[in-house]
Every structure is written in structure tokens, then in C-alpha cells.
C-alpha positions, 0 to 999 in steps of 0.5 A, a space after each residue: 357131668 363127668 370131669 375131664 380125665 387128668 393128664 398123667 405127669 411125665 415120667 422122670 426120664 422125660 423131664 428136661 435136664 436141670 442145666 436146660 431148666 436153669 438156662 430157661 430161667 436165666 433167659 426169662 429173668 429180668 432182674 438186674 437188667 436195668 443195672 446192666 443197661 445203665 452200666 453200658 451207657 454210663 461209662 462212655 457218657 462219663 468218659 465223654 463228659 470228663 473229656 469235654 471238661 478237660 478240653 475246657 480246662 485246657 482252653 482256660 489254661 491256654 488263655 492264661 498263658 496268652 494273657 501272661 505273654 501279652 502282659 509281659 510283652 508290653 515291657 519289651 513293647 515299651 523298651 522297659 525290659 531291654 533297659 532293665 536287662 542291659 547288663 544281662 548277657 546270654 540268651 538263656 539268662 535273658 529268657 529266664 529274666 523274661 520268664 520271671 516277668 511272665 510269671 508275675 502279675 501286679 508284683 505277685 506270683 501269677 496264678 496259673 493252671 500250668 507250671 509257669 517255671 516250665 514255660 518255653 520261650 522264643 523271642 525273635 525280631 524281624 524288620 517287616 510284618 510280612 517277614 514274621 514266621 512262627 517256629 513250631 514248638 514241637 516236631 513229629 518223629 517218623 513213628 508219629 510221636 510228638 516231641 519238643 522242637 530243639 530249635 524252639 525255646 532258646 532264641 532271644 532278640 533284643 527288641 530295638 526301636 521300631 523292630 517287629 518282635 515275635 514272642 512265642 510261649 509253650 508249656 506242657 499240660 497233663 491230660 487224661 483223655 488225649 484220645 478224645 481230643 485228637 485236634 490238639 498237639 500232645 507229647 508222649 506221656 499224655 501231655 497237651 502243648 499249650 501255645 501262645 504268641 504275640 507280635 508287635 512293633 516296639 515303641 520308639 526309645 533309645 535302644 542304642 545303649 541296650 541292644 548292642 547286637 
């Protein structure tokens, strides 16, 4: 039985050029594909994970602010703060004194995730609950940038006997994934605005000597 004739090798001039051969090898190569696919998935996954953790930490910090406002507000609720600051004049000085109480817990410095000294306060008073109106701590410019509201953070009203007191607090909190949480108010410089408020009727006490205005 005779063997099949051998097919002669293609002449050197008929072989594919080297760049084409390299391109074919590159398309057939699968080494490193898992690493490339993992890198395409892990970056958005880690970004989403970090954004979720950031929202959770921000919510925790806002709860801390709300608790601090509620606890400090009890001093106005009972008339104790008004009595202790009877000789203090000026809204700025009275707000500073209230901030000092807000930043304390059981006589010690309150532990917070935000800078307590930067908390902006607004304390107002009305006669009836249906007249309660909250002041927005921020304003939005024509270009869509949020800034602090000049009308927020400087008002103080002495809580009189039976008066309805509104205490508002706001503070900035640094964030790094603000584009992943558009539902929150953020300031220029990637800072989320934490807000807290409490409304109550002041308990009966002799306010004639401490609330002169």
C-alpha cells in the first residue's frame, strides 16, 4: 500500500504576516481573562458597598444628633435652661450656651461622629402647634448648588410658660460618594447636611423673671 503524497509546505511568501499571526494568538489567548472580568465587576461592586456603608454611617450620625437635641431640649422643656441663662443676653451667646449643653452627656463630652462644635441651632417659639414652621437650613442657588441658609442658625426665643418651642439643629458631615445618594442634601465640598428637630410645649414654670421679651 502506497503512502499518501506529502503536501508541500507553503512557500515563505505565502505565509501570513507576523502581525496577523500575533493578532490571531491574542484573540485565541484566554490567560488573564478572569482577572480582567473580575476587575470590571469588583470596582462598581466596591463602590456600591462603600456608598451603602456611608449612608448607614450618616444615618447613625443623624440619630446621634437627634438624640442630643432631644436630651438638651428637655432643659428648655422644664425651664431649667432659661433659669440658668437668665443673666445671659444676646441670641448668639444663648445659642452657644445651648450648644454646650447639647454637646454634653451626663456631664461628659458627648461622643459623636460629627463635629459637635459646628452644630447650627435655631430655636423659635409659637403660641399654637398649627403655627409650627420649620426653617430650611440650606438654600439652593440658581446653579443648583446648596449652601447654608443665612436665615438659619441665629434665632433664639426664650421658652415661656406654656409656649410651643421648636428646636432645629444642622451640621455638615463629610461624604465621598454623594453621587450615589442623591436623596440627601449635600453642600459644596461633598458634605452631607445632618438635620434634627424637636417640638414641645414648655412645662408650667415662672418665666416672668427669665423671659423678659
